[in-house]
DRENGUMAR-449480 format. One line per 10 residues: their letters; for each residue x, y, z of N, C-alpha, C. Coordinates in steps of 0.001 Angstrom, whole numbers, plus 524288, in hexadecimal, padded with zeros to 5 digits. Layout:
<recs>
a) X:Y:Z:X:Y:Z:X:Y:Z | ... .
</recs>
This chain:
<recs>
mirpekinsy) 1B109:8224D:97981:1B6AB:821B0:97839:1B7E6:81C14:978C5 | 1BB39:81A61:97539:1BCDF:81463:9758F:1C23A:814FC:978AE | 1C316:810D9:97C8E:1C7AE:80FC8:97EC9:1C99B:80A1D:97E86 | 1CD6E:80989:97ACB:1CE82:80483:97879:1D2F5:80300:97D28 | 1D353:7FE26:97D8B:1D779:7FB67:980C7:1DD83:7FCE6:97F81 | 1DD6A:7FCAF:97A2A:1E330:7FD1E:97866:1E264:8024E:973DF | 1E69E:80573:97497:1E6DD:809C0:970DE:1E923:80829:96C5E | 1E76A:80782:967F0:1E90F:8069F:962A1:1E9D1:80B00:95E9B | 1E632:80F87:95F80:1E711:813C5:95CAB:1E5BE:81838:9600C | 1E62F:81D38:95DD4:1E484:821B9:96099:1DEAE:82242:96176 .
rdlfvwqkgm) 1DC62:81FD4:95E45:1D667:81EC2:95E03:1D479:81C81:963BA | 1D7D7:81981:965DA:1D698:8173E:96A54:1D857:81A3B:96F7D | 1D9BF:81E9F:96ED0:1DAFE:8222F:97309:1D60B:82616:97497 | 1D450:824C6:97954:1CFD3:827F4:97B1A:1D089:82D31:97A1C | 1D605:83020:97A97:1D6E9:834EF:97AC5:1D696:83726:974B2 | 1D765:8334C:97055:1D696:8351E:96BAA:1D09E:83584:96B01 | 1CDD0:8315D:96CB8:1C893:830E5:96BD4:1C539:8369A:96DC6 | 1C70F:8386B:972A9:1C482:83C5B:97435:1C63E:84186:971DA | 1CAF3:840D2:96F15:1CD32:84614:96BCA:1C952:845B2:9673D | 1C828:84109:964BE:1C4D9:84143:96099:1BEEE:843CF:961AA .
alakqvyslt) 1BD5A:841DF:96594:1B837:843EF:967D1:1B8EC:84A12:9681E | 1BC38:84C12:96ADB:1BCFF:851C6:96A91:1BD2D:85433:965CC | 1BFF2:851BE:9623C:1C0AC:85425:95D2D:1BB9D:85421:95A75 | 1B82E:84FD2:95BC8:1B318:8507D:9592F:1AF79:854DC:95BD6 | 1AFC6:85505:96046:1AC96:8596B:963EB:1AF1F:85EF3:960C9 | 1B42A:85F75:96097:1B61C:86530:95FA9:1B3EF:8659E:958B1 | 1B303:861A7:95607:1B0DC:86280:9507A:1AAAB:8645E:95190 | 1A85C:8615A:953ED:1A20A:86324:95638:1A24E:86844:95778 | 1A5B0:8696F:95BF4:1A527:86EE1:95ED3:1A5A7:872CC:95ABD | 1AA64:87299:95790:1AB49:876F0:95522:1A7DD:8775C:94F5F .
hsfpfderfg) 1A51F:873E6:94F1C:1A12A:874BC:94A3D:19CEE:878BB:94AC6 | 19C5A:87A77:94F7D:198BE:87F27:9514E:19B7D:883E7:950A4 | 1A0A7:883FE:95116:1A374:889B6:95105:1A1FA:88CBD:94C89 | 1A3B7:89252:94D28:1A225:89512:94856:1A4F2:893D2:94379 | 1A329:89500:93F5D:1A58E:89347:93AF3:1AB51:896AC:939DD | 1AB5B:89B80:93AE4:1AFF0:89D4F:93AFE:1B552:89BAC:93DF6 | 1B420:897AE:941C5:1B773:89476:944EA:1B9A9:88FAF:9423A | 1B768:88E59:93D85:1B922:88937:93BC2:1BE1E:888B4:93A82 | 1C1FE:88CEE:9391E:1C72D:88C67:93857:1C9EE:88E72:93D63 | 1C763:8900C:940B7:1C9CE:8921C:9463F:1C955:88D7E:949E8 .
lvaqmrraav) 1C71D:88F44:94DC7:1C5DD:88C2A:9523D:1C434:88696:95106 | 1C118:885E7:94DBA:1BED6:88178:94BFA:1C29F:87D9E:94A5A | 1C631:87F67:9465D:1C9F8:87CAA:94483:1CDC4:87A69:948A7 | 1CEB1:87E50:94B71:1D314:87D94:95003:1D10E:879C3:953EB | 1CBFF:879FC:9557F:1C994:87631:958E3:1CA35:87072:9574E | 1C866:86FF7:95260:1C84B:86B66:95023:1CCE1:86890:94EF2 | 1D149:86BEC:94CA7:1D651:86A15:94C9C:1D919:86788:951C2 | 1D82E:86B8C:955C2:1DAA5:86A1B:95AF8:1D79D:864CE:95D06 | 1D22A:86424:95BE6:1CF09:85F8A:95E72:1D156:85AC7:95B1A | 1D26F:85BF3:955C1:1D334:85635:952DD:1D943:85553:95467 .
avpsniaegq) 1DC56:8590B:9554A:1E1B3:85846:957B9:1E303:854B1:95C72 | 1DE74:854CF:95EC2:1DEBA:851FD:96499:1DF2D:84C5A:9639F | 1DB8D:849A9:960A2:1DB28:8436A:95FA5:1DFB5:842B8:95BAF | 1E06F:84679:9581B:1E453:84508:9541C:1E9AA:844D5:95642 | 1EBC8:8481C:95A7C:1F0B2:84736:95C30:1F14A:8425D:95FE1 | 1ECE5:840C1:961DA:1EC45:83C4D:96584:1EDFE:83830:9619B | 1EAC4:837C9:95D24:1EB18:833D8:959BA:1F0C1:83350:95762 | 1F2FC:83807:9557B:1F87B:836F2:95247:1FC52:835F5:956AC | 1FB83:837BF:95B97:1FFC3:83686:95F14:1FF22:82F0E:95FD6 | 1FA81:82E33:96148:1FA56:828B2:96281:1FBB3:82549:95E25 .
arhgkrefvh) 1FA70:8268F:95916:1FC31:82413:95444:2019A:82407:953F8 | 204EB:8273D:955BD:20AA7:82707:9550D:20C77:82411:95866 | 20ABB:82131:95C5C:20D27:81C2D:95F02:21115:81DA0:96212 | 2130B:822C2:962E1:2175A:82434:966E0:2154F:82743:96AC2 | 216BD:82620:97023:214E8:828C2:97432:21613:82E9A:973D7 | 21B79:83033:9727C:21D52:834E9:972B0:21917:83893:96E5E | 21836:8363E:96A2E:2152E:83835:966DB:20F52:8384F:967A8 | 20E74:83580:96A4B:2081C:8350D:96D30:2077F:839F5:9713B | 20BA4:83A30:97445:20B64:83EB1:977DB:20AE0:8438A:9756F | 20EB6:8453D:97160:20EBE:849A6:96E53:20928:849A7:96B51 .
flshaegsla) 20760:846AD:96965:20229:8474E:9676D:1FDB0:84969:96A4C | 1FDFA:8462B:96F5E:1FAD1:84776:97396:1FB21:84C5C:9752D | 20001:84F11:97586:20147:8542A:97769:1FE8D:857E8:972C1 | 1FEE8:856DA:96E02:1FBE0:859B4:9691A:1F659:859A3:96A99 | 1F3A7:85524:96B6A:1EDBB:85485:96D30:1EBC1:8585A:9711C | 1EF42:857B8:9757E:1EE4A:85B4A:979B0:1EE83:8611E:97826 | 1F287:86217:974F9:1F263:8689F:97299:1EE0B:868FD:96F5A | 1EC3C:8656A:96BFF:1E768:866CD:9692D:1E2B0:8668E:96C3C | 1E1CA:8640F:9713B:1DE00:864D2:974B4:1DE35:868FA:977D8 | 1E31D:86C2E:97860:1E2A1:8705A:97B76:1E0CD:8754D:977B1 .
eldtqlalai) 1E21E:874A7:972EA:1E067:87848:96FAB:1DAA6:8786D:96E27 | 1D7C6:8737F:96E40:1D2F0:87326:96DB0:1D034:8748B:972AC | 1D283:873A4:97720:1CF68:8764F:97C0C:1CF67:87BCD:97BF4 | 1D379:87E48:97A37:1D3DC:88408:979A9:1D05E:88657:9756E | 1D01A:883A2:97144:1CC90:88500:96D26:1C724:88480:96EE4 | 1C57E:88023:971BC:1C024:87F66:97442:1BE24:883A1:97752 | 1C24F:885BA:97A91:1C0F8:88989:97E58:1BFF9:88EAC:97BC6 | 1C28B:88F83:9778F:1C242:89456:97411:1BDA2:89382:971CA | 1BBCC:88FA5:96FB7:1B68E:88F44:96D1F:1B200:88FC0:9702D | 1B1E4:88E5C:97554:1ADF0:88ED7:978F9:1AEA8:89462:97A68 .
elgyprdinv) 1B2C5:89712:97B23:1B2C2:89D24:97C34:1B0E7:8A02B:97823 | 1B0AF:89E76:972EE:1AF6E:8A126:96E7B:1A88D:89F77:96DB1 | 1A6E0:89B65:97066:1A202:89A55:96FFD:1A050:89721:96B78 | 1A382:894A9:96974:1A30C:89112:9650C:1A080:88BC3:96503 | 1A155:88936:9699A:19DB4:884A4:96A00:1986B:885CE:96AA3 | 19560:884EB:96661:19037:88692:966D0:18BF5:88127:967C9 | 18983:880C9:96BAA:1854B:87D3E:96CE3:1885D:87790:96CD9 | 18CDD:876B5:96DCB:1904D:8724E:96E78:19391:87195:972DF | 19228:86DFC:97673:19518:86DD8:97B68:19B41:86C5F:97A22 | 19DA0:87104:97ACD:1A398:87064:97B21:1A6CF:86E8F:97F77 .
sesivlvgel) 1A39B:86DAB:98476:1A540:86BD9:9893D:1A7CF:86565:987F0 | 1A522:8628F:985C7:1A669:85CF0:98444:1AC4A:85D70:981B0 | 1AD33:86107:97DF3:1B255:86133:97BB9:1B68A:86319:97E9E | 1B53B:8669D:982C0:1B94E:86984:9866E:1BA7B:8644B:98AD0 | 1B6BC:861F6:98C56:1B74E:85CE1:98FCE:1BB2B:85921:98CFF | 1BA6F:85822:987A0:1BD98:853CF:98594:1C2A2:855D1:984EC | 1C3EB:85AFD:983AE:1C8FD:85D65:98402:1CB98:85C10:987FE | 1C976:85D99:98D42:1CBC4:85BA0:991B5:1CCE1:85700:9923B | 1C994:8531A:99141:1CB56:84DEF:99195:1CF8F:84C21:98E88 | 1CF68:84E2B:988E5:1D48F:84D3D:98663:1D8B4:84F39:98831 .
qrmlaslrrk) 1D8FF:8538C:98A96:1DE07:85649:98C0B:1E032:852D7:990E3 | 1DC2F:850B0:99445:1DE43:84D04:99873:1DFCB:8485C:99584 | 1DD08:8454D:992B1:1DF11:84098:9905E:1E3F8:8406A:98D42 | 1E498:84534:989DE:1E9CE:84560:9875D:1EDDD:8468D:98ACE | 1ED6E:849D6:98EB1:1F229:84ACD:991E2:1F369:8459F:9958C | 1EF2C:842AD:996CC:1F076:83D73:999CC:1F308:83965:99540 | 1F155:8393E:99131:1F3A4:835FF:98DF9:1F8CE:836A0:98C6B | 1FA8C:83BFB:98B5C:2000D:83E7E:98A5D:202F4:83CD1:98ECA | 2015C:83D45:99333:204F8:83CF1:998B7:20558:8371E:9991A | 20243:833BB:997BF:203D1:82E8B:9987B:20704:82BE9:99539 .
ievrlatnhq) 206D4:82E5B:98F58:20B0E:82C27:98BED:20FB9:82EFB:98D07 | 21001:833DC:98F8A:215A2:8372A:99089:2183B:832D4:994F3 | 2148F:830F2:99900:21679:82E00:99CB7:21938:82979:99AE4 | 2165B:82654:99725:21852:8222A:994FE:21CBC:8234A:99207 | 21DCE:82726:98F02:2227E:8295A:98C79:2274A:82A24:99048 | 22586:82C2F:99454:22A15:82CCA:998F7:22C01:828F8:99A50 | 228A5:824E8:99BB8:22A2B:82024:99F26:22CBA:81C15:99B1C | 22AD0:81CA7:99686:22D02:818B0:9926C:2323A:819D4:99040 | 2341C:81E98:9912C:239E9:82080:98F7B:23DAC:8211E:9939D | 23C98:81FA2:998C8:23FFC:82128:99D1C:24147:81B57:99F00 .
pltterllrd) 24641:8198E:99E9A:247EB:8147A:9A0CC:24719:813C6:9A6CB | 24522:80F51:9A7D7:2439C:80E50:9AD67:248B7:80D8D:9B020 | 24A3F:81106:9B362:24F87:8110C:9B636:24DC1:81084:9BD26 | 250F7:80F41:9BFF6:2501B:80F3F:9C61D:24FFC:8147E:9C786 | 2531F:8184F:9C656:252BD:81DFA:9C611:24CDB:81FB6:9C591 | 24A8D:81E98:9C11D:245F1:8207D:9BFB6:2413D:81DBF:9C2A2 | 241FE:81977:9C430:23E82:8160A:9C773:23E29:8191E:9CCF9 | 24306:81AFE:9CE7F:24349:81C82:9D400:24170:822C6:9D471 | 24203:825B8:9CF8E:240A5:82AFE:9CF53:23A42:82AF7:9CE7F | 2386E:827C6:9CB13:232DC:82897:9C90E:22F58:82522:9CC40 .
p) 22B04:8269A:9CE16:22704:823E1:9D1B5:22434:81F43:9CE52 .
</recs>
């Protein structure tokens, strides 16, 4: 993964790069699922996996912090969907001869990264819109 000094686009975001890696893993993983699942679980898992980096990209490309937080939240939701769908696929015994643990680990990493990024942006939003007053200085550590 590439970590540039300056973020010029969503492609520079490490969380987007990891999201893309997860989407590719899910496509490979679901390739071995039963044919009758192609319009069911396969389609849902692929859609959720693609939605993660897509929402990160859309949020960052809009150049507004509030909108970015909104789309990061959507990415977190899609990741939760995918996590649930992975669990179901494992319980159904669909992943054959493929190590699914790498995808599960990546889902966990992305969950932590997205939550952290969203919180950091929310803190910046909160501090950017509150005027600095003596009362606030005495109240806030």
